[in-house]
N, C-alpha and C positions, 0 to 999 in steps of 0.2 A: 451202767457203764459211765466211768468218769471221763467227761470230755474236757476237763480243765487243762490237763497237760497237752492235749491235742490242739486246743485253742491257743495255748501259749506258744507252742511250736509254730503254728500257722501265723500267729502275730509276729513272731521273730522273723519268720521267712518273708512275710510281706514287708516288714521294716527294712530287712536287708535288701530286698528288691528295690524298694523306694530309694534307699540311700545309694544303692548302686546306680540307679537311674539318674539320681541327682548328680552323683560324681561323674558319671559318663557324660551327662549333658554339660557339666561344668568344664571338664577337660576336653572331651571330643577328640577329633582327629587333627593331627598336626599337618602342616603343609607338606606336600611331596618333597622327597629328598633325592637328588641325583645319585645314581650308582657310582661306585668307584671309591668310596671313602675308605681310608686306611685307619688302622688303630692309631691312637694318639694324635696324629696330625689331621685326621679328617679329610677334607677336600682341598687342603692347602696345595698339594702337589698339582691339582688340576688348575689352580689359579696362577701358578708361576709361569715364567716365560716372558718373551718380548711382546706378546700380544697385549694391548691395553686391557686392564681388568674389566672395564665397562663393556668391551666387546665380548670378552669371555662369558660374562654374566648374561649378556643379551642373547648369546647363542644357547645358553642353558634355558633361558626363558622361552625360546622358540620350541624347545623340546618338552619342558615341564610346566609351562603355563606362566601367567603373570605374577604368581606368588609361589615360591618354593623355599625350602630350607637347605642351608649348607652348614656343615660343621667345620668351624675354624679352630682346629685343635680341640680343646675341651669346651669351647664356646659354641653356642648355636646362634645362627642369624637367619632372619627371613629376608629375602630379596624380593622387592615389589617393583613392577614396571608398568602397570596399567592405570588408567585414570580412575577406575572404580576402586582398586585396592589402595591407591595413594590417597584418594579422597577419604576413605575410611580411616586410614592411619592418621591423617592430619586434621580430621574433624572429630569423628566419634571417639577415636583413641588418642587424640593429641596429648591429653594429660598423661596417659599411660606411657607415651614415648617421648617425654620431655627431657629425659636425662641423657648424658653422654657416658660411654664406657670409659673406665680408667685404662690409659695406655701409656707406654713409655714416652711417646711424643708429648702427651699432656703433662706428664710428670717433669720431663727435662726441658722441653722447649716451650711449654705453656705455663711454667711456673706453678705447678700444682693447681691449675684451673684459674689462674689470675686473669687469663684472657677469656671473656665470657663466651666466645665461640666454641671453646673446647671444654669448658668446665662442666662438672656435673650440676644437676638441678638442686640448688640449695639456696639458703638465704643470701649467700655471697653473690651467686650468679644473678639472683633477682635484683639485688641492689645495683650491680653493674649494668644490667639490662635497663633498669629504670633510668639511671644516669645517662646512658647512651642514647636511649630513645626520647627521653623527655628534655634533655639539655644539649648534648653534643650534636646530635644528628636531627634535630627538629627542622622543619621547613624554615622557620624564622631564623634560626642560627645559620643554616646553610645560605639563606638569602643574604645575610649580613656579610658572608665571606665571598659573595659573588665577584666582587672586584679583585679579590686575591686570585681566584681561579682565572679570571680574564687576563690579568697581568702575567701570570705564569705561562699561559698559553701563548700570549704575545711574544714573550722572550724566547720560548721554545721554537716558535715558528721562525723567528729570525735566526736562531741557531741552526735550524734545519736548512735554511737558505745558505748560510755560510758553509755548512757541511757539504751541501751539494756542489758548491763552487770548488771546495778543496778536493773533492773526490770525483770531479768531472761528471757530476750528476748521479753517480752511483752511491746510493745510501742504504745502509742496513736499517730499514725503518723499524724493525723489531727492537733494535737497540735504542733508537730514538724514542719509540713509544715507552720503553722502560724508563728512560730518563725523565720524560715529561710527566708520566704518571707518578713516579716516585717523588719528584719535586712538588707536584700538586698535593699529594698526600702530606708531605712534610710541611708545606706552607700552611695547609689547613690545620694539621695537628700541632705543629711546633713553631710556625711562623718563620721558617727558614727554607733555603734551597741549597742544592748541591750542583756543581758543574762537573764537567768531564775533562778537565785539563790535566796537567802534570804536577801541580803543586800538592802540598800535603793534604789540604782539605779535599782535593779531588781524588786523591788516593783513598782517602777515607770513604768517599762516595762509592768508589769501585768496590771497596771492601764490604760496604753495606749491601751493594747489589749482589756480590757473591754470597754473602750470608743469607740474603733473601732467597736466592736460587736454591741453596742447600736446604733451607728451611722448608720450602715448598716440596722439594724432592723427598726429604726425610719424612715429612708429614704424610706423604702418599705411599710409602713403602710398607710392606707387611713385616712386622717384627714378631719373631717367634714367641717372645716372652709375653706378648699381649694375649696370646691364646693358649699358651702352655705355661701355667703358673710355676714359679720356683726355679726357672732356668735363666732369669735375667743376668745373674752373675756370670754365666758362661759367655754371654754376648757372642753367640755363634756366628752372627752375620756382621758384627762390628758396628751395628747401627746404634747401639746404646752409647758407645764412646763418642760417635759422631754427633748424636743428639745432645750429649752433655756439652761438647765443645761448641756446638751451634747455639745452644741455649745461653751459654755464658757470653759468647761473642755478640749475639743479637741483643742481649740485655745491655751489654756495655755500650754498643752503638746507639741503641734507642735512648738510654739514659743520657748519653753524651749530647744527643740532639737537644734534649730539653735543658740540660745544663747550660748550653751555649745560648739557647734562645731566651732563657729566663722566664718564659711564659708558656702556657700550655698549648694553645692553638691560635697563635698570632694575636693574642690580646684578650680573648674572651674570659679566660680564667687566670687570675694571678695565683701563682702556685707557691706552695711551701713544701718542704721535704719532710716526710716521716718515714719510718721503717716499719714494715710489717714482717714479723718473724714467724717462721714455720719451724717445725722440727722440735728440738729440745729446749728452745727458748733462748739460746745464745745468739747474740748479735753476730751475724756472719754474712759474708758475701757468698752468693750462690756459686758453687764450684763443684768439681768432681775430683775423684782421686788423682787424675792426671794433672791437676793444677795444685801446686804446693804454695799455699798462701800463709803458711805458718801453723804452728801447733794449736793455736787458740781458735783458728777458723774451722768451722764445721762444714762438712760437705752437704749442707742443705741450703735453704733459700732465704735470702732477705731481699725484698723487692721494694721499689719505690712506690710510694703512695702519694699521688699528687692531689692536693685538696683545694677546692675552691670554697667560697662562702656558701655555695649551694649544696654541693655534695662532695663525697670523697671519691676521687678517681684514681685508680691504680694504674699509673702510666706504664710501669714496667711490663705488665701483661696486656692491658687493654690497648695501650698505645701501639704496642708491637703488633697486636692483632689487626688494628685498623690500618697501619702502614703496610705491613706485609700482605695481608689479605686484599686490601683495596688496590694496591699498585700492581701486584702480580697478575691478578685476575683481569684487571682492566687492560694491561699490556697484552695478555693473550687474546682477549676479545677483539681489540683493535687490529692486531696482527692478522687474525682470521678474517676480519671484515675487509681489509685491503686485499688479502689473498683472493677472497671470493670476487671482489670487484674487478681485479685484474683478469681473472678467468672469465668474467662476464662483462666485457667492455660496454655492452649496451646499457646495463644497469649503472655502470660508472658514469657514462655520458648523461644518463637521465638525472642522476642525483646532482651532478654539477650544473646541469641546466636548471634544475629546481632552485638551487642556491642562487644562480645568476638572475633568475626571474624574480625572486623575492628581494634580493639585495640590490641587484643591478650589476650586469657584467661590466667589468673594468672600473667600477666605482671603488673608491678608497675606503668605504665603510666596511669594517670587518663584521663577520657574523657574530652576533652577541648571543649569550645564553637565552635571552628572552625570545630570540628569533626561532630557536629550534622547535618550539611548539607548533610553528607553522610549516615546518619542513617535514611534511608527512611521509614522503618517500624515504628521506633519511631515517626517520623513526622506524619505518618498515624494514630497512636494511639492518638496523641494529637488532630488531626483534628476530629477524631471520637468521642473523649470525649467531645470536644467543640460542636459537632453536637448534641449529645444526651443530654448533660447537659450544655448548654451555661451559662456562668457566669452571664449574664443578660437575663433571659428568656423572659422578656418584656422590650422593649427599654425604656429608660428614655423618658417620654412624651414630645412631641414637640407641638407647637401651631402655627396655620396658621396666618400669618401677612397680608394675602390678600385672597380674594375669589379665589377659584380654582375648578377644576373638577378632580376626581379620578375614573377611570373605568366608566365614564359617569355620575357619581353622583356628584351633586353640594355640595361643601364644603364651607360654609361661613367663613369669617374672624373670628378668635377667637376660631375655633374648635380645639380640642386637637387630636393629632395623637398618637395612641398606636400600635406598631408593635409587634405582637406575634411571636417572633423569635423561641421559642420552637415549636410552631405549624408548622412554615415554615420548620424547620429542620426535621420534621417527616412527611412531605408531601409525600404520596406514589407515586405521579406523578414524583417526583424528585429523590426519594431514594428507591431502592429495599430493602424490609424487613426493613422499616424505624425504627422500634423499637428494632432491633437487633444490637448487637455490632459486626460490620464487618469492621475492619480497612483496609482490603484488597481492599475495594471499592476505596480508595484514591490512590491505586497503579495500578488500571486497568481502569474501566469505568469512574471514576471521578477524575482521577489523575490531571487534569488541574484546578480543583476547588481550589481556594486559600481562605485565611482567611480574606482578605481585602474587601470581598463582591463585587468584580467586576462583578461576574456572578449573584449576588443577590440570591444565593442559600444557601450560608453559611455565616452567619452574626454574629459571636460571638462578634465582636467589633463594630457592627452596620455599617452604611454606610452613604455616603453623607457628607455634610458640618459639621455635628455635630458628626461624628464618633469618636471613641476613639483615641486620638493622641498618646497614649502610647502602641499601639498594637505591635509594633516592640519589645519594651522592654519586654512586657509580653510574647511574643512568645519565645524570647531568654531565659528568666527565666524559663519558663515551660520546654523547652528542656534540659537545663543544669541541673536543679535540678532532673528531672525524670531520665535522663541518669546516673548521678552520683549515685543516689539511687539504680537503677537496676544493675549497674555495681558492686557496693560494697556489696550488701546485697541480701540474699535470703528472700523472703517474703512468709508468709503462714497464712491462716485463723486460728484463735484460736481453739484448740481442743474442740469438742462438738458443734461447730457452723457449720451448713451445708453450708450456703452461706452468703455473706455480704448483709446486709439489704440495699436495694437501695431506700428507702423511702426518698422523698424530704421534707426538712423543709421549714419554712416560713422565708422570708428575701429577700432583694434586689438581692443578689448574688447567689441564689439557693444553700443554704448549704444542707448537708446531715442532715436528721432528728436526727441521732445518731452519736456520735463520732466514728471514725474508729480506732480500736485497732488491731494490727497485730503482729505476731511472726516475729521478725527481727533477722537474724543470718548472720554473716560475710561470704562472699563467696570469698574474696581475702585476701592475706597475709598482704599487705601494713601496715597501721598503727597498726593494732592489732598484727601483727607478730612481729614487733619491740618491742612493749610493752611486749608481752609474753616472748620474748627472754631476755629482761632486767630483768623481774621479776624472771625468772628461774635462771639467773646468780646471782641475789641478794640472793635468798634462798640458792643456792649452796655455795656461799661465807660465809654466816652466819652459815651454818651447819659445814663448815670446820673451823670456828672461833667461837666456842661456847661462848666465853667471850663477843664478840660483840653482839651475839644473846641475851644473858642474859641482857646486858646493854640496848639494845633498848627496850626490853619488860619491863624492870624496868622503863624506861623513860615514856612509855605509861601508865603504872600503876600509876606512881606518878602524872601525869597530869590528867588522867581521874579518877583514883581511882581504886585500885585493888579489884576485886570482884563486882564492881558496874555494873549495867545493862546498863548504857549509853554507846552506841557505839561511837567509834572514828568518828568524822565528818570531812568533808573536811576543815572546818574552824579551826579545832584543829591542823592540820598538820604543820601550820606555826610556832607553838610553840614546835614542836618535832624536835629539832635541830640535835640530833644524828641520827634520822631517815633520815633527809635530807642529812646528811653527808654520810650515807650508800648508798643512791641512787646516790649521786654524785660520790662516789668512785667506785660503780658498773659501772656507765657509763664511768668512766675514764679507768678502766681495760678492760671492754668489751662493747665498744660503739656499738649501734645497726647498725651503718653504718661504719665499720672499714675503708673502702675506700669511699670517697665521691662519689656521683653520678657525672660522668664526666661532665665538662663544656667545652665550645669551645670559643676561642677568636674570637671576631668579628672585631678586628683590630690589627695591629702590636703594640707590647708593649715591655717593658723591665722588667725582674724580676731578682733582685740581680745582675744587670749589664749585664745579658744575654739577647740577642735579641730573642723575641718570635713572629714568624710571624702569621699573620691572619690565622685562621683555625686550630691552634694547640689546642689539647685537654689538659685539666688540671685535674689531679688526685691528690687529697690530701690524704695522708696516715695518717688518724686521729689516728689509733691504735699506730703508731710509735710516733706521737707527744705526745700522752698521757703517753708514757713510756720513755720520754726523761729525762735522769738523770740531765740535766741542769735545768729542770723545777721542778722536783719532786724528793725528797729523797726516796731511796728504791722504785723505780718506779714500780717494779714487785710485790710488797707486798701490801696486803689489809690493809690499814691504814685509816679508816674513820676519825680519829681524825685530820688528816692533814687539813680537811675543817672546823675544829673548832679552829685552831690556825693560823699557818703562811699562809695558803691558804684559809682562811675564806672568803676572798673577791672574790674568783673565782666563777663566775656564769656560768650557762648553756647556756647563750645566745651568748657566744663566744666573748664577748666584749674585753677580754684580750688576745684572740687568744691563750689560753693555754688549754682550755677545750671546745671541739667542738663536742659534741655528736649529735647536730642537725645542724651542718654546721654553716656557717656565711655568711654575706654579703646579697646581693639582693636575692639570691636563697636559703637562709636558710629555714629550715622547718617552715611553717607558723603555725603548730599545736603544737609547742614545749611547750607552756603553758598548753594546755590541756593534753598532754602526761605526763608532770611533775605532774599535779594534779592526773591523773589516777594512776601513779606509787606510789605516796605517799598514796593515799586513799586505794588502794588494799593491798599494803604491810602492812599498819598500821592495817587494819581490820583483816588480816590474823594473824599477830603477836599478836594482842590483844586477839583473840579468841582461838588460838590453840598453843599447844606445838609441836615443830617439832624436829625430830630426824632421824639420819641416820639408814638405815635398818641394823638389826643384821648381823654380819659377814663382814660388810664393814667398813673399817677404815676411809676413806675419800671419799668425792664425787669426781668422775672423772671430771676434769676441761678441758678436751680436747675440742677444738673448731671444729665444723663441717663446711661443705661447704655451703655457701649461702650468700645472700646479707645482711641479718640482723644478721650475726654472731650467729647461733644457737649452742647449745651444741651438741657434737658428739653423745651422748647417752641421752635417756630420763631421767628425774629426778624423782626417786621414793623416797618417804619420809614416815616415820611413823607420823601420825597426830592424836593427842589426844586433847580433849577439856580441856581448862584451866580455864573456868569460869562456874558458875552455869547454869543448863539447861534452866532456864528462859531467859537467855541472847540470846539463839539461837532460842527461840520460838517467839521472837518479830517479828511483821510484817515488 
């Protein structure tokens, strides 16, 4: 009997079994899939609605486990939410999941991947990542910009104080957070800042803020063409048109920032302009069909490529990613932090006590960035806020570039990965009372948990190769802004409101559903004390010199119109020259800091021929300087007109070293412009609206000086105040 054919057949059968076994072991079972998928659209209909997507996916995880598959149109995605599955994705399979999917948002708002946060994994992304992590956002570079961040927060705190005065202590702190974080990012990236007034530059700032809001919203929406190929031209939801418009608008604003600054990030990189061209090779401005820039312009992209001597930095995409991503997420986190503290007054009191104990309550020294490492309860509050309300509740989707396995399930190439960070942060296996605000957990049982995601338990900045490169800068900004705010102000919920509404809104960065409005009152003397003292001295001087009082009120009436209902505005004060002279003369006679804050020499030097050794302290007697008869005639007399005649060119910045109410040199007061604006506006409004008179029985106001750093009056100032305009003037909102 011939056994050869039988052996051949048996061999083929065994080979098929082995190959089948190998194939089955290679592919294996895919992660479970929720029921209810429809043809073509998959599970998209289950993800729509007003419920935040991270909550919908968290509910699915409760039913199907920490890893499951969803079909997004023709695309498959796995959703993971446990420590074990996330650890496997970001360690064993980190290389497999290092790319990003191609989306409409990436194409139209990310300049085809020019921003490294959204771009696919390629040589271009690796180049940008290297420049960002090794040059722009290194600890050394961030340390060199420490003074820039401190100066910006100083100015913003003063603006908040002025805002609280204008609005009778009611302040939308969410809007203030937006302004301070945007300005911080702009100062670090482009060396400039925006204000929020009514001039053209400030309108541009508001346009930038609106563009940023729209960017974050559109980046978080589900676009049908991302998951159903070939239908982008239909633009069923209108998102593609909005993305094109936003991409062009944000590119123009971002480029304009650098155009005006002339430098990349406040001086670190001297920049030149080049063009990187995509598409068919024609030099064109990025545009869409709805923008007609002429027949020669193609609807594709050319973007700015800002180059230093070290590396090539594409500002159009990378700068936009840093500014938009950094400012919006920081704003959201700070808003949630204050909301949580207002709903937990004990924690609010504790963190303010910690700041006072370390800095000293009532002292004029401000919290510095170097202090925050010692404010452990403040750090715990930041961590707990990022745990409960991560700025990215769902990670930016990644895409597998090769087949892999996660938790024993087969994941084919091209599958998208979505990490539900919000669900991970509320896992009861990791966190006791996961839905409760407990900052103390980061001081005791989970003190070793950090924000870099090394333990894969706390991932506010994601983890792995595509984690946020700006996490260090964001952490520094969060600590500094929150510490300064809590040091300088008391915060309270508006009367009539029980608790702050903690409802989440829709968007990529987890915004609050409603703006946060808070009662803000100063808790330290600092800037407000010096302004109060100066205004008190100004009114005292005017009451003792009724001719000057009458003259300044006549000036206001002539410019605004006597009896008219229009109030003096900040823009009017530049035309009220006698009012300006009164403020200058008040600051000359009674400077808010009669003795400068002492300085200390860091090296040997000579002053007026005298040797001054290193370590010697310098005290400037500003009060004495201002009353020097060599500089001013009748130096002890109140003569505002001196600043309208022979001393008209003397300014308050100390450039002539004759009038130094705010100091001079490198350590002069950074908020002198804001203080000057406050003095003019408050004094002008008061003098426009009221007649002031000395109390009956008193001939003159006592001008004795009290003891204190800001030169207060020895006795409080009491005045007769009567309206001088029709009642309708005071009824205006």
